[in-house]
Biopython code that builds the backbone (N, CA, C, O; Angstrom):
import numpy as np
from Bio.PDB.StructureBuilder import StructureBuilder

atoms = [
    (1, "MET", "N", (-13.684, 4.352, 1.940)),
    (1, "MET", "CA", (-12.453, 4.983, 2.347)),
    (1, "MET", "C", (-12.691, 6.478, 2.457)),
    (1, "MET", "O", (-13.075, 7.140, 1.492)),
    (2, "PHE", "N", (-12.460, 6.985, 3.633)),
    (2, "PHE", "CA", (-12.878, 8.334, 3.976)),
    (2, "PHE", "C", (-12.049, 9.426, 3.298)),
    (2, "PHE", "O", (-12.607, 10.275, 2.604)),
    (3, "HIS", "N", (-10.734, 9.418, 3.487)),
    (3, "HIS", "CA", (-9.869, 10.465, 2.951)),
    (3, "HIS", "C", (-9.011, 9.941, 1.807)),
    (3, "HIS", "O", (-7.872, 10.383, 1.653)),
    (4, "THR", "N", (-9.514, 9.027, 1.009)),
    (4, "THR", "CA", (-8.646, 8.340, 0.068)),
    (4, "THR", "C", (-9.226, 8.300, -1.336)),
    (4, "THR", "O", (-10.419, 8.067, -1.532)),
    (5, "THR", "N", (-8.343, 8.535, -2.316)),
    (5, "THR", "CA", (-8.658, 8.299, -3.719)),
    (5, "THR", "C", (-7.581, 7.351, -4.256)),
    (5, "THR", "O", (-6.720, 6.897, -3.502)),
    (6, "THR", "N", (-7.630, 7.058, -5.535)),
    (6, "THR", "CA", (-6.665, 6.109, -6.085)),
    (6, "THR", "C", (-5.686, 6.799, -7.024)),
    (6, "THR", "O", (-6.004, 7.805, -7.658)),
    (7, "LEU", "N", (-4.492, 6.234, -7.096)),
    (7, "LEU", "CA", (-3.504, 6.653, -8.084)),
    (7, "LEU", "C", (-3.805, 5.909, -9.372)),
    (7, "LEU", "O", (-4.076, 4.709, -9.347)),
    (8, "THR", "N", (-3.759, 6.608, -10.493)),
    (8, "THR", "CA", (-4.054, 5.951, -11.751)),
    (8, "THR", "C", (-2.954, 6.137, -12.793)),
    (8, "THR", "O", (-2.770, 5.275, -13.652)),
    (9, "LEU", "N", (-2.230, 7.232, -12.730)),
    (9, "LEU", "CA", (-1.241, 7.518, -13.762)),
    (9, "LEU", "C", (0.097, 6.857, -13.456)),
    (9, "LEU", "O", (0.528, 6.792, -12.305)),
    (10, "ASN", "N", (0.743, 6.370, -14.507)),
    (10, "ASN", "CA", (2.036, 5.713, -14.363)),
    (10, "ASN", "C", (3.071, 6.654, -13.738)),
    (10, "ASN", "O", (3.908, 6.216, -12.949)),
    (11, "LYS", "N", (3.016, 7.943, -14.085)),
    (11, "LYS", "CA", (4.000, 8.884, -13.537)),
    (11, "LYS", "C", (3.835, 9.059, -12.028)),
    (11, "LYS", "O", (4.813, 9.337, -11.334)),
    (12, "GLU", "N", (2.628, 8.903, -11.514)),
    (12, "GLU", "CA", (2.406, 8.983, -10.071)),
    (12, "GLU", "C", (3.029, 7.784, -9.361)),
    (12, "GLU", "O", (3.617, 7.928, -8.289)),
    (13, "PHE", "N", (2.897, 6.608, -9.959)),
    (13, "PHE", "CA", (3.529, 5.415, -9.395)),
    (13, "PHE", "C", (5.051, 5.552, -9.440)),
    (13, "PHE", "O", (5.731, 5.271, -8.453)),
    (14, "ARG", "N", (5.581, 5.982, -10.582)),
    (14, "ARG", "CA", (7.038, 6.134, -10.722)),
    (14, "ARG", "C", (7.588, 7.144, -9.731)),
    (14, "ARG", "O", (8.671, 6.951, -9.178)),
    (15, "ARG", "N", (6.846, 8.221, -9.504)),
    (15, "ARG", "CA", (7.273, 9.239, -8.527)),
    (15, "ARG", "C", (7.403, 8.619, -7.142)),
    (15, "ARG", "O", (8.361, 8.902, -6.422)),
    (16, "ALA", "N", (6.450, 7.781, -6.766)),
    (16, "ALA", "CA", (6.512, 7.110, -5.461)),
    (16, "ALA", "C", (7.685, 6.133, -5.403)),
    (16, "ALA", "O", (8.368, 6.043, -4.383)),
    (17, "TYR", "N", (7.919, 5.406, -6.487)),
    (17, "TYR", "CA", (9.010, 4.424, -6.498)),
    (17, "TYR", "C", (10.372, 5.102, -6.367)),
    (17, "TYR", "O", (11.223, 4.645, -5.604)),
    (18, "TYR", "N", (10.577, 6.176, -7.102)),
    (18, "TYR", "CA", (11.915, 6.773, -7.180)),
    (18, "TYR", "C", (12.187, 7.845, -6.134)),
    (18, "TYR", "O", (13.333, 8.013, -5.717)),
    (19, "ARG", "N", (11.164, 8.572, -5.701)),
    (19, "ARG", "CA", (11.392, 9.676, -4.777)),
    (19, "ARG", "C", (10.818, 9.437, -3.391)),
    (19, "ARG", "O", (11.101, 10.195, -2.464)),
    (20, "GLY", "N", (10.017, 8.394, -3.242)),
    (20, "GLY", "CA", (9.346, 8.142, -1.963)),
    (20, "GLY", "C", (10.169, 7.297, -1.018)),
    (20, "GLY", "O", (11.202, 6.735, -1.384)),
    (21, "ARG", "N", (9.679, 7.223, 0.215)),
    (21, "ARG", "CA", (10.270, 6.338, 1.221)),
    (21, "ARG", "C", (9.668, 4.951, 1.033)),
    (21, "ARG", "O", (8.518, 4.812, 0.618)),
    (22, "ALA", "N", (10.461, 3.927, 1.343)),
    (22, "ALA", "CA", (9.977, 2.559, 1.148)),
    (22, "ALA", "C", (10.218, 1.732, 2.401)),
    (22, "ALA", "O", (11.179, 1.944, 3.140)),
    (23, "PHE", "N", (9.316, 0.787, 2.614)),
    (23, "PHE", "CA", (9.486, -0.189, 3.678)),
    (23, "PHE", "C", (9.030, -1.537, 3.140)),
    (23, "PHE", "O", (7.948, -1.652, 2.564)),
    (24, "THR", "N", (9.858, -2.551, 3.332)),
    (24, "THR", "CA", (9.586, -3.879, 2.798)),
    (24, "THR", "C", (9.293, -4.861, 3.917)),
    (24, "THR", "O", (10.014, -4.914, 4.914)),
    (25, "THR", "N", (8.243, -5.629, 3.751)),
    (25, "THR", "CA", (7.927, -6.739, 4.638)),
    (25, "THR", "C", (7.826, -7.987, 3.756)),
    (25, "THR", "O", (7.800, -7.864, 2.531)),
    (26, "PRO", "N", (7.769, -9.166, 4.342)),
    (26, "PRO", "CA", (7.647, -10.377, 3.514)),
    (26, "PRO", "C", (6.357, -10.460, 2.701)),
    (26, "PRO", "O", (6.300, -11.195, 1.715)),
    (27, "VAL", "N", (5.322, -9.719, 3.096)),
    (27, "VAL", "CA", (4.042, -9.833, 2.387)),
    (27, "VAL", "C", (3.663, -8.616, 1.558)),
    (27, "VAL", "O", (2.830, -8.733, 0.659)),
    (28, "VAL", "N", (4.241, -7.462, 1.825)),
    (28, "VAL", "CA", (3.884, -6.257, 1.074)),
    (28, "VAL", "C", (5.034, -5.248, 1.141)),
    (28, "VAL", "O", (5.764, -5.184, 2.130)),
    (29, "VAL", "N", (5.180, -4.467, 0.076)),
    (29, "VAL", "CA", (6.132, -3.366, 0.045)),
    (29, "VAL", "C", (5.313, -2.083, 0.035)),
    (29, "VAL", "O", (4.358, -1.965, -0.732)),
    (30, "VAL", "N", (5.679, -1.121, 0.880)),
    (30, "VAL", "CA", (4.949, 0.133, 0.984)),
    (30, "VAL", "C", (5.866, 1.277, 0.585)),
    (30, "VAL", "O", (6.948, 1.439, 1.149)),
    (31, "TYR", "N", (5.428, 2.079, -0.399)),
    (31, "TYR", "CA", (6.114, 3.298, -0.785)),
    (31, "TYR", "C", (5.238, 4.465, -0.361)),
    (31, "TYR", "O", (4.019, 4.416, -0.527)),
    (32, "ALA", "N", (5.849, 5.523, 0.188)),
    (32, "ALA", "CA", (5.077, 6.683, 0.634)),
    (32, "ALA", "C", (5.793, 7.958, 0.211)),
    (32, "ALA", "O", (7.013, 8.073, 0.337)),
    (33, "ILE", "N", (5.021, 8.911, -0.290)),
    (33, "ILE", "CA", (5.566, 10.213, -0.652)),
    (33, "ILE", "C", (4.491, 11.274, -0.416)),
    (33, "ILE", "O", (3.313, 11.044, -0.693)),
    (34, "LYS", "N", (4.896, 12.422, 0.092)),
    (34, "LYS", "CA", (3.962, 13.505, 0.415)),
    (34, "LYS", "C", (3.333, 14.030, -0.872)),
    (34, "LYS", "O", (4.018, 14.142, -1.889)),
    (35, "ASN", "N", (2.040, 14.354, -0.845)),
    (35, "ASN", "CA", (1.381, 14.830, -2.067)),
    (35, "ASN", "C", (0.840, 16.253, -1.972)),
    (35, "ASN", "O", (0.425, 16.801, -2.994)),
    (36, "HIS", "N", (0.824, 16.877, -0.799)),
    (36, "HIS", "CA", (0.388, 18.271, -0.607)),
    (36, "HIS", "C", (-1.043, 18.511, -1.090)),
    (36, "HIS", "O", (-1.353, 19.601, -1.571)),
    (37, "LYS", "N", (-1.914, 17.514, -0.971)),
    (37, "LYS", "CA", (-3.296, 17.662, -1.412)),
    (37, "LYS", "C", (-4.307, 17.572, -0.276)),
    (37, "LYS", "O", (-5.483, 17.872, -0.483)),
    (38, "GLY", "N", (-3.888, 17.172, 0.901)),
    (38, "GLY", "CA", (-4.810, 17.079, 2.017)),
    (38, "GLY", "C", (-5.634, 15.799, 2.040)),
    (38, "GLY", "O", (-6.500, 15.631, 2.898)),
    (39, "ILE", "N", (-5.369, 14.898, 1.101)),
    (39, "ILE", "CA", (-6.035, 13.594, 1.076)),
    (39, "ILE", "C", (-4.974, 12.532, 0.811)),
    (39, "ILE", "O", (-3.886, 12.834, 0.320)),
    (40, "ASN", "N", (-5.300, 11.300, 1.137)),
    (40, "ASN", "CA", (-4.415, 10.188, 0.793)),
    (40, "ASN", "C", (-4.822, 9.633, -0.561)),
    (40, "ASN", "O", (-5.997, 9.636, -0.930)),
    (41, "ARG", "N", (-3.821, 9.156, -1.292)),
    (41, "ARG", "CA", (-4.090, 8.452, -2.531)),
    (41, "ARG", "C", (-3.340, 7.126, -2.457)),
    (41, "ARG", "O", (-2.190, 7.081, -2.021)),
    (42, "ILE", "N", (-3.990, 6.053, -2.881)),
    (42, "ILE", "CA", (-3.317, 4.753, -2.835)),
    (42, "ILE", "C", (-3.265, 4.142, -4.226)),
    (42, "ILE", "O", (-4.146, 4.348, -5.061)),
    (43, "GLY", "N", (-2.208, 3.389, -4.437)),
    (43, "GLY", "CA", (-2.055, 2.610, -5.657)),
    (43, "GLY", "C", (-1.728, 1.184, -5.264)),
    (43, "GLY", "O", (-0.965, 0.956, -4.326)),
    (44, "LEU", "N", (-2.293, 0.231, -5.969)),
    (44, "LEU", "CA", (-2.081, -1.189, -5.669)),
    (44, "LEU", "C", (-1.453, -1.850, -6.887)),
    (44, "LEU", "O", (-1.914, -1.662, -8.013)),
    (45, "THR", "N", (-0.402, -2.624, -6.654)),
    (45, "THR", "CA", (0.295, -3.283, -7.744)),
    (45, "THR", "C", (0.485, -4.758, -7.414)),
    (45, "THR", "O", (0.895, -5.113, -6.309)),
    (46, "ALA", "N", (0.184, -5.602, -8.380)),
    (46, "ALA", "CA", (0.443, -7.036, -8.261)),
    (46, "ALA", "C", (0.946, -7.507, -9.623)),
    (46, "ALA", "O", (0.199, -7.480, -10.601)),
    (47, "THR", "N", (2.190, -7.933, -9.696)),
    (47, "THR", "CA", (2.782, -8.327, -10.972)),
    (47, "THR", "C", (2.397, -9.760, -11.326)),
    (47, "THR", "O", (1.780, -10.466, -10.528)),
    (48, "LYS", "N", (2.766, -10.174, -12.521)),
    (48, "LYS", "CA", (2.456, -11.531, -12.971)),
    (48, "LYS", "C", (3.243, -12.587, -12.207)),
    (48, "LYS", "O", (2.914, -13.771, -12.273)),
    (49, "LYS", "N", (4.276, -12.170, -11.486)),
    (49, "LYS", "CA", (5.016, -13.110, -10.641)),
    (49, "LYS", "C", (4.127, -13.659, -9.527)),
    (49, "LYS", "O", (4.359, -14.761, -9.030)),
    (50, "ILE", "N", (3.117, -12.895, -9.138)),
    (50, "ILE", "CA", (2.204, -13.285, -8.067)),
    (50, "ILE", "C", (1.408, -14.527, -8.474)),
    (50, "ILE", "O", (1.181, -15.424, -7.663)),
    (51, "GLY", "N", (0.997, -14.564, -9.720)),
    (51, "GLY", "CA", (0.189, -15.673, -10.202)),
    (51, "GLY", "C", (-0.742, -15.202, -11.300)),
    (51, "GLY", "O", (-0.539, -14.142, -11.891)),
    (52, "LYS", "N", (-1.745, -15.982, -11.563)),
    (52, "LYS", "CA", (-2.702, -15.615, -12.601)),
    (52, "LYS", "C", (-3.671, -14.565, -12.074)),
    (52, "LYS", "O", (-3.538, -14.108, -10.938)),
    (53, "ALA", "N", (-4.635, -14.185, -12.889)),
    (53, "ALA", "CA", (-5.513, -13.066, -12.574)),
    (53, "ALA", "C", (-6.247, -13.237, -11.249)),
    (53, "ALA", "O", (-6.410, -12.270, -10.505)),
    (54, "VAL", "N", (-6.686, -14.442, -10.947)),
    (54, "VAL", "CA", (-7.434, -14.677, -9.707)),
    (54, "VAL", "C", (-6.567, -14.355, -8.492)),
    (54, "VAL", "O", (-7.027, -13.708, -7.551)),
    (55, "GLN", "N", (-5.307, -14.808, -8.512)),
    (55, "GLN", "CA", (-4.412, -14.552, -7.381)),
    (55, "GLN", "C", (-4.052, -13.064, -7.281)),
    (55, "GLN", "O", (-3.992, -12.508, -6.185)),
    (56, "ARG", "N", (-3.814, -12.428, -8.429)),
    (56, "ARG", "CA", (-3.476, -10.999, -8.406)),
    (56, "ARG", "C", (-4.642, -10.171, -7.879)),
    (56, "ARG", "O", (-4.447, -9.244, -7.092)),
    (57, "ASN", "N", (-5.849, -10.507, -8.313)),
    (57, "ASN", "CA", (-7.028, -9.781, -7.831)),
    (57, "ASN", "C", (-7.234, -9.996, -6.338)),
    (57, "ASN", "O", (-7.588, -9.060, -5.622)),
    (58, "ARG", "N", (-7.017, -11.218, -5.863)),
    (58, "ARG", "CA", (-7.156, -11.494, -4.422)),
    (58, "ARG", "C", (-6.131, -10.692, -3.630)),
    (58, "ARG", "O", (-6.460, -10.131, -2.585)),
    (59, "ALA", "N", (-4.898, -10.631, -4.112)),
    (59, "ALA", "CA", (-3.850, -9.877, -3.425)),
    (59, "ALA", "C", (-4.245, -8.404, -3.319)),
    (59, "ALA", "O", (-4.137, -7.807, -2.248)),
    (60, "ARG", "N", (-4.697, -7.825, -4.417)),
    (60, "ARG", "CA", (-5.112, -6.411, -4.387)),
    (60, "ARG", "C", (-6.313, -6.216, -3.468)),
    (60, "ARG", "O", (-6.386, -5.219, -2.749)),
    (61, "ARG", "N", (-7.248, -7.149, -3.486)),
    (61, "ARG", "CA", (-8.458, -7.044, -2.662)),
    (61, "ARG", "C", (-8.132, -7.067, -1.174)),
    (61, "ARG", "O", (-8.685, -6.270, -0.417)),
    (62, "ILE", "N", (-7.243, -7.967, -0.735)),
    (62, "ILE", "CA", (-6.945, -8.024, 0.697)),
    (62, "ILE", "C", (-6.073, -6.850, 1.137)),
    (62, "ILE", "O", (-6.169, -6.407, 2.281)),
    (63, "ILE", "N", (-5.230, -6.345, 0.246)),
    (63, "ILE", "CA", (-4.446, -5.142, 0.586)),
    (63, "ILE", "C", (-5.380, -3.951, 0.726)),
    (63, "ILE", "O", (-5.238, -3.159, 1.658)),
    (64, "ARG", "N", (-6.342, -3.813, -0.196)),
    (64, "ARG", "CA", (-7.297, -2.702, -0.139)),
    (64, "ARG", "C", (-8.130, -2.758, 1.150)),
    (64, "ARG", "O", (-8.374, -1.730, 1.781)),
    (65, "GLU", "N", (-8.555, -3.948, 1.529)),
    (65, "GLU", "CA", (-9.352, -4.101, 2.758)),
    (65, "GLU", "C", (-8.523, -3.796, 3.995)),
    (65, "GLU", "O", (-9.015, -3.148, 4.920)),
    (66, "ALA", "N", (-7.276, -4.249, 4.031)),
    (66, "ALA", "CA", (-6.406, -3.957, 5.168)),
    (66, "ALA", "C", (-6.184, -2.452, 5.285)),
    (66, "ALA", "O", (-6.185, -1.907, 6.389)),
    (67, "TYR", "N", (-5.993, -1.779, 4.150)),
    (67, "TYR", "CA", (-5.827, -0.323, 4.187)),
    (67, "TYR", "C", (-7.109, 0.341, 4.702)),
    (67, "TYR", "O", (-7.049, 1.268, 5.509)),
    (68, "ARG", "N", (-8.257, -0.131, 4.238)),
    (68, "ARG", "CA", (-9.527, 0.464, 4.668)),
    (68, "ARG", "C", (-9.693, 0.371, 6.180)),
    (68, "ARG", "O", (-10.150, 1.320, 6.817)),
    (69, "LEU", "N", (-9.324, -0.764, 6.752)),
    (69, "LEU", "CA", (-9.456, -0.952, 8.197)),
    (69, "LEU", "C", (-8.445, -0.112, 8.978)),
    (69, "LEU", "O", (-8.723, 0.305, 10.103)),
    (70, "LEU", "N", (-7.280, 0.136, 8.390)),
    (70, "LEU", "CA", (-6.223, 0.901, 9.073)),
    (70, "LEU", "C", (-6.183, 2.368, 8.669)),
    (70, "LEU", "O", (-5.314, 3.106, 9.133)),
    (71, "GLU", "N", (-7.085, 2.800, 7.831)),
    (71, "GLU", "CA", (-7.036, 4.159, 7.300)),
    (71, "GLU", "C", (-6.899, 5.249, 8.366)),
    (71, "GLU", "O", (-6.148, 6.198, 8.140)),
    (72, "PRO", "N", (-7.576, 5.169, 9.506)),
    (72, "PRO", "CA", (-7.399, 6.226, 10.518)),
    (72, "PRO", "C", (-5.974, 6.308, 11.073)),
    (72, "PRO", "O", (-5.584, 7.354, 11.592)),
    (73, "GLU", "N", (-5.194, 5.241, 10.977)),
    (73, "GLU", "CA", (-3.838, 5.235, 11.503)),
    (73, "GLU", "C", (-2.825, 5.850, 10.532)),
    (73, "GLU", "O", (-1.717, 6.204, 10.935)),
    (74, "PHE", "N", (-3.199, 5.977, 9.256)),
    (74, "PHE", "CA", (-2.295, 6.549, 8.272)),
    (74, "PHE", "C", (-2.345, 8.074, 8.341)),
    (74, "PHE", "O", (-3.424, 8.643, 8.503)),
    (75, "PRO", "N", (-1.189, 8.751, 8.220)),
    (75, "PRO", "CA", (-1.209, 10.223, 8.180)),
    (75, "PRO", "C", (-1.869, 10.700, 6.891)),
    (75, "PRO", "O", (-1.817, 10.012, 5.871)),
    (76, "VAL", "N", (-2.491, 11.877, 6.935)),
    (76, "VAL", "CA", (-3.225, 12.414, 5.787)),
    (76, "VAL", "C", (-2.285, 13.272, 4.939)),
    (76, "VAL", "O", (-1.405, 13.950, 5.470)),
    (77, "GLY", "N", (-2.476, 13.237, 3.630)),
    (77, "GLY", "CA", (-1.691, 14.058, 2.713)),
    (77, "GLY", "C", (-0.538, 13.316, 2.064)),
    (77, "GLY", "O", (0.467, 13.926, 1.698)),
    (78, "TRP", "N", (-0.672, 12.009, 1.920)),
    (78, "TRP", "CA", (0.399, 11.183, 1.369)),
    (78, "TRP", "C", (-0.122, 10.312, 0.238)),
    (78, "TRP", "O", (-1.304, 9.972, 0.187)),
    (79, "ASP", "N", (0.792, 9.954, -0.676)),
    (79, "ASP", "CA", (0.525, 8.928, -1.679)),
    (79, "ASP", "C", (1.156, 7.634, -1.180)),
    (79, "ASP", "O", (2.316, 7.629, -0.770)),
    (80, "PHE", "N", (0.410, 6.552, -1.211)),
    (80, "PHE", "CA", (0.916, 5.246, -0.808)),
    (80, "PHE", "C", (0.774, 4.288, -1.979)),
    (80, "PHE", "O", (-0.282, 4.207, -2.608)),
    (81, "VAL", "N", (1.844, 3.566, -2.264)),
    (81, "VAL", "CA", (1.793, 2.505, -3.264)),
    (81, "VAL", "C", (2.106, 1.205, -2.533)),
    (81, "VAL", "O", (3.146, 1.075, -1.887)),
    (82, "PHE", "N", (1.197, 0.251, -2.645)),
    (82, "PHE", "CA", (1.362, -1.052, -2.018)),
    (82, "PHE", "C", (1.644, -2.070, -3.112)),
    (82, "PHE", "O", (0.860, -2.225, -4.048)),
    (83, "VAL", "N", (2.768, -2.760, -2.986)),
    (83, "VAL", "CA", (3.156, -3.759, -3.970)),
    (83, "VAL", "C", (3.009, -5.141, -3.330)),
    (83, "VAL", "O", (3.630, -5.433, -2.308)),
    (84, "ALA", "N", (2.190, -5.971, -3.938)),
    (84, "ALA", "CA", (1.974, -7.327, -3.434)),
    (84, "ALA", "C", (3.217, -8.172, -3.718)),
    (84, "ALA", "O", (3.880, -7.997, -4.740)),
    (85, "ARG", "N", (3.515, -9.074, -2.814)),
    (85, "ARG", "CA", (4.621, -10.010, -3.005)),
    (85, "ARG", "C", (4.038, -11.420, -3.123)),
    (85, "ARG", "O", (2.835, -11.614, -2.946)),
    (86, "SER", "N", (4.873, -12.378, -3.414)),
    (86, "SER", "CA", (4.368, -13.722, -3.686)),
    (86, "SER", "C", (3.643, -14.336, -2.487)),
    (86, "SER", "O", (2.725, -15.134, -2.675)),
    (87, "ARG", "N", (4.029, -13.986, -1.270)),
    (87, "ARG", "CA", (3.357, -14.511, -0.071)),
    (87, "ARG", "C", (1.991, -13.880, 0.180)),
    (87, "ARG", "O", (1.176, -14.441, 0.912)),
    (88, "THR", "N", (1.735, -12.730, -0.415)),
    (88, "THR", "CA", (0.487, -12.000, -0.166)),
    (88, "THR", "C", (-0.735, -12.861, -0.477)),
    (88, "THR", "O", (-1.740, -12.793, 0.231)),
    (89, "VAL", "N", (-0.655, -13.654, -1.511)),
    (89, "VAL", "CA", (-1.793, -14.467, -1.950)),
    (89, "VAL", "C", (-2.226, -15.445, -0.867)),
    (89, "VAL", "O", (-3.409, -15.770, -0.766)),
    (90, "PHE", "N", (-1.281, -15.918, -0.055)),
    (90, "PHE", "CA", (-1.581, -16.937, 0.956)),
    (90, "PHE", "C", (-1.879, -16.345, 2.331)),
    (90, "PHE", "O", (-2.130, -17.089, 3.279)),
    (91, "CYS", "N", (-1.856, -15.020, 2.453)),
    (91, "CYS", "CA", (-2.079, -14.358, 3.740)),
    (91, "CYS", "C", (-3.538, -13.965, 3.909)),
    (91, "CYS", "O", (-4.294, -13.842, 2.946)),
    (92, "LYS", "N", (-3.895, -13.778, 5.153)),
    (92, "LYS", "CA", (-5.211, -13.252, 5.492)),
    (92, "LYS", "C", (-5.088, -11.746, 5.695)),
    (92, "LYS", "O", (-3.983, -11.212, 5.793)),
    (93, "THR", "N", (-6.216, -11.076, 5.756)),
    (93, "THR", "CA", (-6.215, -9.623, 5.912)),
    (93, "THR", "C", (-5.498, -9.202, 7.185)),
    (93, "THR", "O", (-4.816, -8.177, 7.191)),
    (94, "GLY", "N", (-5.633, -9.966, 8.262)),
    (94, "GLY", "CA", (-4.959, -9.644, 9.519)),
    (94, "GLY", "C", (-3.447, -9.631, 9.391)),
    (94, "GLY", "O", (-2.776, -8.804, 10.008)),
    (95, "ASP", "N", (-2.905, -10.544, 8.592)),
    (95, "ASP", "CA", (-1.460, -10.569, 8.366)),
    (95, "ASP", "C", (-1.000, -9.324, 7.615)),
    (95, "ASP", "O", (0.046, -8.752, 7.924)),
    (96, "ILE", "N", (-1.783, -8.917, 6.637)),
    (96, "ILE", "CA", (-1.456, -7.715, 5.869)),
    (96, "ILE", "C", (-1.556, -6.481, 6.762)),
    (96, "ILE", "O", (-0.728, -5.575, 6.667)),
    (97, "MET", "N", (-2.569, -6.445, 7.630)),
    (97, "MET", "CA", (-2.724, -5.319, 8.557)),
    (97, "MET", "C", (-1.511, -5.210, 9.479)),
    (97, "MET", "O", (-1.024, -4.112, 9.747)),
    (98, "LYS", "N", (-1.034, -6.342, 9.955)),
    (98, "LYS", "CA", (0.136, -6.350, 10.829)),
    (98, "LYS", "C", (1.353, -5.784, 10.094)),
    (98, "LYS", "O", (2.110, -4.995, 10.659)),
    (99, "ALA", "N", (1.538, -6.186, 8.841)),
    (99, "ALA", "CA", (2.660, -5.685, 8.042)),
    (99, "ALA", "C", (2.519, -4.188, 7.775)),
    (99, "ALA", "O", (3.511, -3.459, 7.806)),
    (100, "MET", "N", (1.293, -3.722, 7.511)),
    (100, "MET", "CA", (1.072, -2.292, 7.263)),
    (100, "MET", "C", (1.330, -1.473, 8.524)),
    (100, "MET", "O", (1.887, -0.378, 8.447)),
    (101, "ARG", "N", (0.930, -1.993, 9.682)),
    (101, "ARG", "CA", (1.214, -1.290, 10.942)),
    (101, "ARG", "C", (2.719, -1.131, 11.140)),
    (101, "ARG", "O", (3.192, -0.070, 11.547)),
    (102, "GLN", "N", (3.472, -2.206, 10.844)),
    (102, "GLN", "CA", (4.932, -2.126, 10.933)),
    (102, "GLN", "C", (5.458, -1.035, 10.017)),
    (102, "GLN", "O", (6.328, -0.255, 10.405)),
    (103, "ALA", "N", (4.930, -0.981, 8.801)),
    (103, "ALA", "CA", (5.374, 0.011, 7.832)),
    (103, "ALA", "C", (5.063, 1.427, 8.308)),
    (103, "ALA", "O", (5.895, 2.323, 8.165)),
    (104, "ILE", "N", (3.872, 1.637, 8.872)),
    (104, "ILE", "CA", (3.499, 2.965, 9.369)),
    (104, "ILE", "C", (4.462, 3.405, 10.467)),
    (104, "ILE", "O", (4.937, 4.541, 10.472)),
    (105, "LEU", "N", (4.745, 2.493, 11.398)),
    (105, "LEU", "CA", (5.642, 2.834, 12.507)),
    (105, "LEU", "C", (7.050, 3.136, 12.018)),
    (105, "LEU", "O", (7.721, 4.006, 12.574)),
    (106, "ARG", "N", (7.512, 2.431, 10.987)),
    (106, "ARG", "CA", (8.845, 2.666, 10.466)),
    (106, "ARG", "C", (8.930, 3.915, 9.602)),
    (106, "ARG", "O", (9.893, 4.676, 9.703)),
    (107, "LEU", "N", (7.922, 4.132, 8.747)),
    (107, "LEU", "CA", (7.955, 5.270, 7.839)),
    (107, "LEU", "C", (7.623, 6.582, 8.535)),
    (107, "LEU", "O", (8.113, 7.639, 8.137)),
    (108, "PHE", "N", (6.787, 6.520, 9.582)),
    (108, "PHE", "CA", (6.349, 7.721, 10.280)),
    (108, "PHE", "C", (6.570, 7.560, 11.787)),
    (108, "PHE", "O", (5.603, 7.411, 12.534)),
    (109, "PRO", "N", (7.813, 7.586, 12.241)),
    (109, "PRO", "CA", (8.070, 7.359, 13.666)),
    (109, "PRO", "C", (7.514, 8.460, 14.570)),
    (109, "PRO", "O", (7.286, 8.228, 15.757)),
    (110, "GLU", "N", (7.295, 9.650, 14.022)),
    (110, "GLU", "CA", (6.807, 10.761, 14.832)),
    (110, "GLU", "C", (5.325, 10.680, 15.136)),
    (110, "GLU", "O", (4.849, 11.354, 16.050)),
    (111, "SER", "N", (4.567, 9.855, 14.376)),
    (111, "SER", "CA", (3.113, 9.807, 14.604)),
    (111, "SER", "C", (2.702, 8.631, 15.431)),
    (111, "SER", "O", (1.516, 8.455, 15.707)),
]
sb = StructureBuilder()
sb.init_structure("model")
sb.init_model(0)
sb.init_chain("A")
sb.init_seg("    ")
for serial, (resi, resn, name, xyz) in enumerate(atoms, 1):
    if name == "N":
        sb.init_residue(resn, " ", resi, " ")
    sb.init_atom(name, np.array(xyz, "f"), 0.0, 1.0, " ", f" {name:<3s}", serial, name[0])
structure = sb.get_structure()
């Protein structure tokens, strides 16, 4: 990932949840908030509602790969939090990419 690091602190996730813009699709929820750092930071979340560890890890893995493939389409200087939903486990990377493209177009109509 070229311009991307990861979010690790709980306060960074909470900031995105409460102050950021959100877009919901059936397979993923995307939160975005400006970070003024010149790089993107991503956070991946999969709750126990998704399933056991294998399913949660798969959900995070396919979301991370979809983001990696779409990274040039995302604007730079933002924090993104991707929340896996129960359908995420049964989707392929292409389905997640389609949902992320929808989110980009909705959250950033000017780009």
